[in-house]
C-alpha positions as CSV (number, residue, x, y, z in Angstrom):
1,M,-24.9,-20.8,8.3
2,P,-22.6,-22.7,5.8
3,S,-19.1,-21.2,5.6
4,T,-18.9,-21.6,1.8
5,F,-21.5,-21.0,-0.9
6,V,-20.9,-22.6,-4.3
7,F,-22.6,-21.2,-7.4
8,R,-22.6,-23.2,-10.6
9,S,-24.2,-22.6,-14.0
10,R,-23.4,-23.6,-17.5
11,F,-21.2,-20.5,-18.1
12,L,-20.2,-19.5,-14.6
13,S,-18.9,-21.2,-11.5
14,F,-17.4,-19.8,-8.3
15,S,-17.4,-20.3,-4.5
16,L,-18.0,-17.6,-1.9
17,H,-16.5,-17.9,1.6
18,H,-18.4,-16.4,4.5
19,S,-15.2,-14.8,6.1
20,S,-14.1,-13.3,2.7
21,I,-17.5,-11.8,2.1
22,I,-17.4,-10.0,5.5
23,I,-13.9,-8.7,4.7
24,L,-15.1,-7.5,1.2
25,V,-18.0,-5.6,2.8
26,L,-15.7,-3.9,5.3
27,A,-13.3,-3.1,2.5
28,C,-16.2,-1.5,0.5
29,L,-17.1,0.6,3.5
30,F,-13.5,1.7,3.9
31,C,-13.4,2.6,0.2
32,I,-16.6,4.7,0.5
33,G,-15.0,6.4,3.5
34,V,-11.9,7.3,1.5
35,L,-14.1,8.7,-1.3
36,L,-16.1,10.9,1.1
37,L,-12.9,12.1,2.9
38,S,-11.5,13.1,-0.5
39,L,-14.7,15.1,-1.2
40,C,-14.5,16.9,2.1
41,L,-10.8,17.8,2.1
42,G,-9.1,20.4,-0.2
43,N,-8.4,24.1,-0.4
44,E,-11.9,24.5,1.1
45,F,-12.9,22.2,3.9
46,I,-16.5,20.9,3.4
47,S,-18.2,19.4,6.5
48,P,-19.9,15.9,6.1
49,K,-23.3,17.6,6.7
50,T,-22.7,20.2,4.0
51,L,-21.3,17.5,1.7
52,F,-24.5,15.4,2.2
53,N,-26.7,18.4,1.5
54,T,-24.7,19.2,-1.6
55,L,-24.9,15.7,-3.0
56,F,-28.6,15.6,-2.5
57,R,-29.1,19.3,-3.4
58,E,-30.8,20.3,-0.1
59,N,-29.5,23.9,-0.3
60,P,-28.7,25.9,-3.4
61,Q,-26.1,27.8,-1.4
62,D,-24.0,24.7,-0.9
63,P,-20.7,24.4,-2.8
64,H,-22.1,22.4,-5.8
65,F,-19.4,23.5,-8.2
66,V,-16.5,22.4,-5.9
67,V,-18.0,19.1,-5.1
68,E,-19.8,18.0,-8.3
69,T,-17.5,19.6,-10.9
70,L,-14.1,19.6,-9.3
71,R,-13.7,16.9,-6.7
72,L,-16.3,14.2,-7.4
73,P,-15.3,13.4,-11.0
74,R,-11.6,13.5,-10.0
75,T,-12.1,11.2,-7.1
76,L,-14.2,8.8,-9.2
77,M,-11.6,8.8,-11.9
78,A,-8.9,8.0,-9.3
79,A,-11.0,5.1,-8.0
80,M,-11.8,3.7,-11.5
81,V,-8.1,4.0,-12.6
82,G,-6.9,2.3,-9.5
83,A,-9.4,-0.5,-9.8
84,A,-8.6,-1.1,-13.5
85,L,-4.9,-1.2,-13.0
86,G,-5.1,-3.4,-9.9
87,C,-7.4,-5.9,-11.8
88,S,-5.1,-5.8,-14.8
89,G,-2.2,-6.8,-12.6
90,L,-4.2,-9.6,-11.0
91,V,-5.0,-11.1,-14.4
92,L,-1.4,-10.9,-15.5
93,Q,-0.1,-12.5,-12.3
94,S,-2.7,-15.3,-12.6
95,M,-1.9,-15.8,-16.2
96,I,1.9,-15.8,-15.9
97,R,2.0,-17.4,-12.4
98,N,4.6,-14.8,-11.4
99,P,4.1,-12.4,-8.4
100,L,6.3,-9.8,-10.1
101,A,4.0,-9.4,-13.1
102,S,2.1,-6.1,-13.6
103,P,1.2,-3.9,-16.6
104,D,4.1,-1.5,-16.0
105,I,6.7,-4.2,-15.6
106,I,6.0,-6.4,-18.6
107,G,5.5,-3.6,-21.2
108,I,1.8,-2.7,-21.4
109,T,2.3,0.6,-19.7
110,G,5.5,1.2,-21.7
111,G,3.7,0.8,-25.0
112,A,0.9,3.1,-24.0
113,S,3.4,5.7,-22.7
114,A,5.5,5.6,-25.9
115,A,2.4,6.1,-28.1
116,A,1.1,8.9,-25.9
117,I,4.4,10.8,-25.9
118,C,4.6,10.4,-29.7
119,F,1.2,11.9,-30.0
120,L,2.0,14.8,-27.7
121,S,5.2,15.5,-29.6
122,F,4.1,15.2,-33.2
123,F,0.3,15.2,-33.6
124,T,-1.1,17.8,-31.2
125,T,-0.8,20.5,-33.9
126,S,-3.0,18.5,-36.3
127,L,-5.2,16.5,-34.0
128,S,-7.2,17.3,-30.9
129,L,-6.0,16.1,-27.5
130,A,-9.2,14.0,-27.4
131,W,-7.3,11.5,-29.5
132,L,-4.6,11.0,-26.8
133,P,-6.5,8.1,-25.2
134,V,-6.9,6.4,-28.6
135,A,-3.1,6.7,-29.1
136,A,-2.4,5.3,-25.7
137,I,-4.7,2.3,-26.1
138,L,-3.3,1.5,-29.6
139,G,0.2,1.7,-28.1
140,A,-0.7,-0.7,-25.3
141,L,-2.2,-3.1,-27.8
142,I,0.8,-3.0,-30.1
143,G,3.1,-3.5,-27.1
144,A,1.1,-6.4,-25.8
145,F,0.9,-8.3,-29.0
146,L,4.5,-7.6,-29.8
147,I,5.4,-9.2,-26.5
148,Y,3.1,-12.2,-27.2
149,G,4.5,-12.6,-30.7
150,L,8.1,-12.5,-29.7
151,A,7.5,-14.9,-26.8
152,W,5.8,-17.5,-29.0
153,K,7.8,-20.6,-29.7
154,G,5.5,-23.5,-30.2
155,G,3.4,-21.8,-27.5
156,V,4.0,-19.2,-24.8
157,T,5.5,-20.0,-21.5
158,P,5.1,-17.7,-18.5
159,M,8.8,-17.1,-17.9
160,R,9.5,-16.2,-21.6
161,L,6.5,-13.8,-21.5
162,V,7.9,-12.0,-18.5
163,L,11.5,-11.7,-19.9
164,I,10.3,-10.5,-23.3
165,G,7.9,-8.1,-21.5
166,I,10.7,-6.6,-19.5
167,G,12.8,-6.2,-22.6
168,I,10.0,-4.5,-24.5
169,S,9.3,-2.2,-21.5
170,A,12.9,-1.1,-21.5
171,A,12.9,-0.5,-25.3
172,M,9.7,1.6,-25.0
173,G,11.2,3.5,-22.1
174,A,14.2,4.4,-24.2
175,I,12.0,5.5,-27.1
176,T,9.9,7.7,-24.7
177,T,13.0,9.3,-23.2
178,F,14.5,10.0,-26.6
179,I,11.3,11.7,-27.9
180,I,11.0,13.8,-24.7
181,A,14.7,14.9,-25.0
182,A,14.2,15.9,-28.7
183,S,10.9,17.7,-28.1
184,P,10.3,21.4,-27.3
185,L,10.3,22.4,-23.6
186,S,6.5,22.9,-23.4
187,T,5.9,19.4,-24.8
188,S,8.4,17.9,-22.5
189,I,6.7,19.4,-19.5
190,S,3.3,18.0,-20.5
191,A,4.9,14.6,-21.3
192,Y,6.6,14.4,-17.9
193,I,3.4,15.2,-16.0
194,W,1.6,12.5,-18.1
195,L,4.3,10.0,-17.4
196,T,4.2,10.6,-13.7
197,G,0.4,9.8,-13.6
198,S,-2.2,12.2,-12.4
199,V,-6.0,12.6,-12.3
200,Y,-5.7,16.4,-12.2
201,G,-8.3,18.0,-14.4
202,A,-10.5,14.9,-14.7
203,D,-14.1,15.7,-15.6
204,W,-17.3,13.9,-16.1
205,D,-16.6,13.3,-19.8
206,D,-13.5,11.3,-18.8
207,V,-15.4,9.3,-16.2
208,I,-18.1,8.5,-18.8
209,A,-15.5,7.6,-21.4
210,L,-13.7,5.2,-19.1
211,S,-16.8,3.5,-17.7
212,P,-17.6,1.3,-20.8
213,W,-14.2,-0.2,-20.8
214,L,-14.5,-1.4,-17.2
215,A,-18.1,-2.4,-17.7
216,M,-17.0,-4.6,-20.6
217,S,-13.8,-6.1,-19.1
218,W,-14.9,-7.0,-15.6
219,P,-17.7,-9.3,-16.5
220,C,-15.4,-11.0,-19.0
221,A,-12.9,-11.6,-16.1
222,F,-15.6,-13.2,-14.0
223,Y,-16.7,-15.3,-16.9
224,L,-13.1,-16.6,-17.2
225,A,-12.7,-17.0,-13.4
226,R,-13.0,-20.8,-13.4
227,R,-10.4,-21.2,-16.2
228,I,-8.1,-18.7,-14.5
229,N,-8.2,-20.7,-11.2
230,A,-7.5,-23.9,-13.1
231,Q,-4.5,-22.5,-15.2
232,E,-2.9,-21.2,-12.0
233,L,-2.3,-24.9,-11.1
234,G,-0.1,-25.4,-14.2
235,D,-0.3,-26.1,-17.9
236,G,-0.5,-29.9,-17.4
237,I,-3.5,-29.8,-15.1
238,S,-5.2,-27.1,-17.2
239,T,-4.8,-29.2,-20.3
240,G,-6.1,-32.2,-18.4
241,L,-9.2,-30.3,-17.4
242,G,-9.9,-29.5,-21.1
243,I,-8.7,-25.9,-21.1
244,A,-6.9,-24.7,-24.3
245,V,-4.0,-23.0,-22.5
246,Q,-2.5,-20.9,-25.3
247,P,-5.8,-19.3,-26.5
248,L,-6.7,-18.6,-22.9
249,R,-3.3,-16.8,-22.4
250,C,-4.0,-14.7,-25.4
251,M,-7.5,-13.8,-24.1
252,L,-6.1,-12.9,-20.7
253,L,-3.4,-10.7,-22.2
254,L,-6.0,-8.9,-24.2
255,L,-8.3,-8.6,-21.2
256,S,-5.4,-7.1,-19.1
257,V,-4.8,-4.6,-21.9
258,T,-8.4,-3.6,-22.1
259,M,-8.3,-2.9,-18.3
260,A,-5.0,-1.1,-18.1
261,A,-4.7,0.8,-21.4
262,P,-7.9,3.0,-21.0
263,A,-6.9,3.8,-17.4
264,I,-3.4,4.8,-18.5
265,A,-4.8,6.8,-21.4
266,Y,-6.9,9.0,-19.1
267,A,-4.7,9.2,-16.0
268,G,-1.1,8.7,-17.3
269,A,1.4,6.0,-16.4
270,I,0.6,5.5,-12.8
271,G,2.9,2.6,-11.8
272,F,2.9,-0.2,-9.3
273,V,-0.8,-0.3,-8.6
274,G,-1.1,-3.5,-10.6
275,L,1.7,-5.0,-8.6
276,I,0.7,-4.0,-5.1
277,A,-3.1,-4.4,-5.1
278,P,-3.3,-8.1,-5.9
279,H,-0.7,-9.0,-3.3
280,I,-2.6,-7.1,-0.5
281,A,-5.8,-8.8,-1.7
282,R,-4.3,-12.3,-1.3
283,Y,-3.5,-11.5,2.3
284,L,-7.1,-10.5,3.0
285,V,-9.3,-13.0,1.2
286,T,-9.1,-16.6,-0.1
287,R,-7.2,-17.2,-3.4
288,S,-10.4,-17.8,-5.4
289,F,-10.6,-15.4,-8.3
290,A,-14.2,-14.5,-7.4
291,H,-12.9,-13.0,-4.1
292,L,-9.6,-11.7,-5.4
293,M,-11.1,-9.7,-8.3
294,P,-13.4,-7.3,-6.2
295,M,-10.9,-7.1,-3.4
296,T,-8.1,-6.1,-5.8
297,A,-10.4,-3.5,-7.4
298,I,-11.2,-2.0,-4.0
299,I,-7.6,-1.9,-2.9
300,G,-6.4,-0.4,-6.2
301,A,-9.1,2.3,-6.0
302,C,-8.2,3.1,-2.4
303,L,-4.5,3.4,-3.3
304,V,-4.9,5.9,-6.1
305,M,-7.6,7.9,-4.2
306,L,-5.4,8.2,-1.1
307,A,-2.3,9.1,-3.3
308,D,-4.3,11.8,-5.1
309,L,-5.7,13.1,-1.7
310,V,-2.3,13.3,-0.2
311,G,-0.9,15.1,-3.3
312,R,-3.8,17.5,-3.4
313,V,-4.1,18.4,0.4
314,L,-0.7,18.1,2.1
315,F,1.4,20.2,-0.3
316,Q,-0.9,23.1,-1.0
317,P,-0.9,25.3,-3.1
318,L,1.0,22.6,-5.1
319,D,-0.9,19.7,-6.6
320,I,1.5,16.8,-6.7
321,P,0.6,14.0,-9.1
322,A,-0.8,10.8,-7.6
323,G,1.8,8.7,-9.4
324,V,4.6,10.1,-7.2
325,F,3.1,8.7,-4.0
326,V,2.1,5.4,-5.5
327,S,5.6,4.9,-6.8
328,A,7.0,5.8,-3.4
329,I,5.1,2.9,-2.0
330,G,5.5,0.6,-4.9
331,A,9.3,0.7,-5.4
332,P,10.1,-0.6,-1.9
333,F,7.3,-3.2,-2.2
334,F,8.8,-4.4,-5.5
335,I,12.3,-4.7,-3.9
336,Y,10.7,-6.7,-1.0
337,L,9.1,-9.0,-3.5
338,L,12.4,-9.5,-5.3
339,Y,14.0,-10.3,-1.9
340,R,11.4,-12.9,-1.1
341,Q,11.8,-14.5,-4.5
342,R,15.4,-15.4,-3.7
343,F,14.2,-18.3,-1.5
């Protein structure tokens, strides 16, 4: 059996390695295991047999409400949010060629958070909370294009994009903090919970609303996989291969926003997933984008599902937001990356 399978067409080209495919299959099985474990554990333990019967409606006495209304949409939302944030970070790291890049570090999360907090503070009396995701997405888009516009100087270089992004992120954080401090106590509590990041209260409407964004952005990422692999080699080589580097960077930035912003809108500002997941994926599979993309999605999904499971089960009757535990892992990991970058 050949160790590498190469697929080429007019619009799509990628290679698949035998060992990486095996690891991807094992990672998928692990992810499914985490999902099933999350459905079993909670205030009421549900045995695997009962869970199976409930999912396939074998017995009307089974806990359908607990599984299908409370736990399943919440767990699916955690998986989708983690996958979206992880893939957004992978696209940014590939575009900028910087291992420290992620949506929360270069300002995308900051823009979404500032817009969402503005909405919670000033518009909830006149508009429904259903408009909160729209506000977060618009904030992320404004933040992203503000970063890109300020970084433009006869083109955009990766280093300038990172530095401008960090500055915009800090400015958005200051705006968010000021609005929270000036808001009534009830609004401030809601804002802090949202900023921490949680999938608490997620329902099927949220899952359905988030799905089209992912269904649109992931195929686009695979379509651009060949160009992403090429531009990681440097601007000179990319240009020599006939790739328009600046338009590609603009497309990748927009793609990263369309992955991260809807996830942030529905689950809050869960940080560090976009930083951690791509790095773990690079240790497990080859650096081909066709392998990294699904592996990063799986790792991001597992991270958020496990964080939500820990916050929901280990601290009962409290329900600790998933973002707390992701940040507890992500902050030391970020420091480790900074330490490695010294050399």
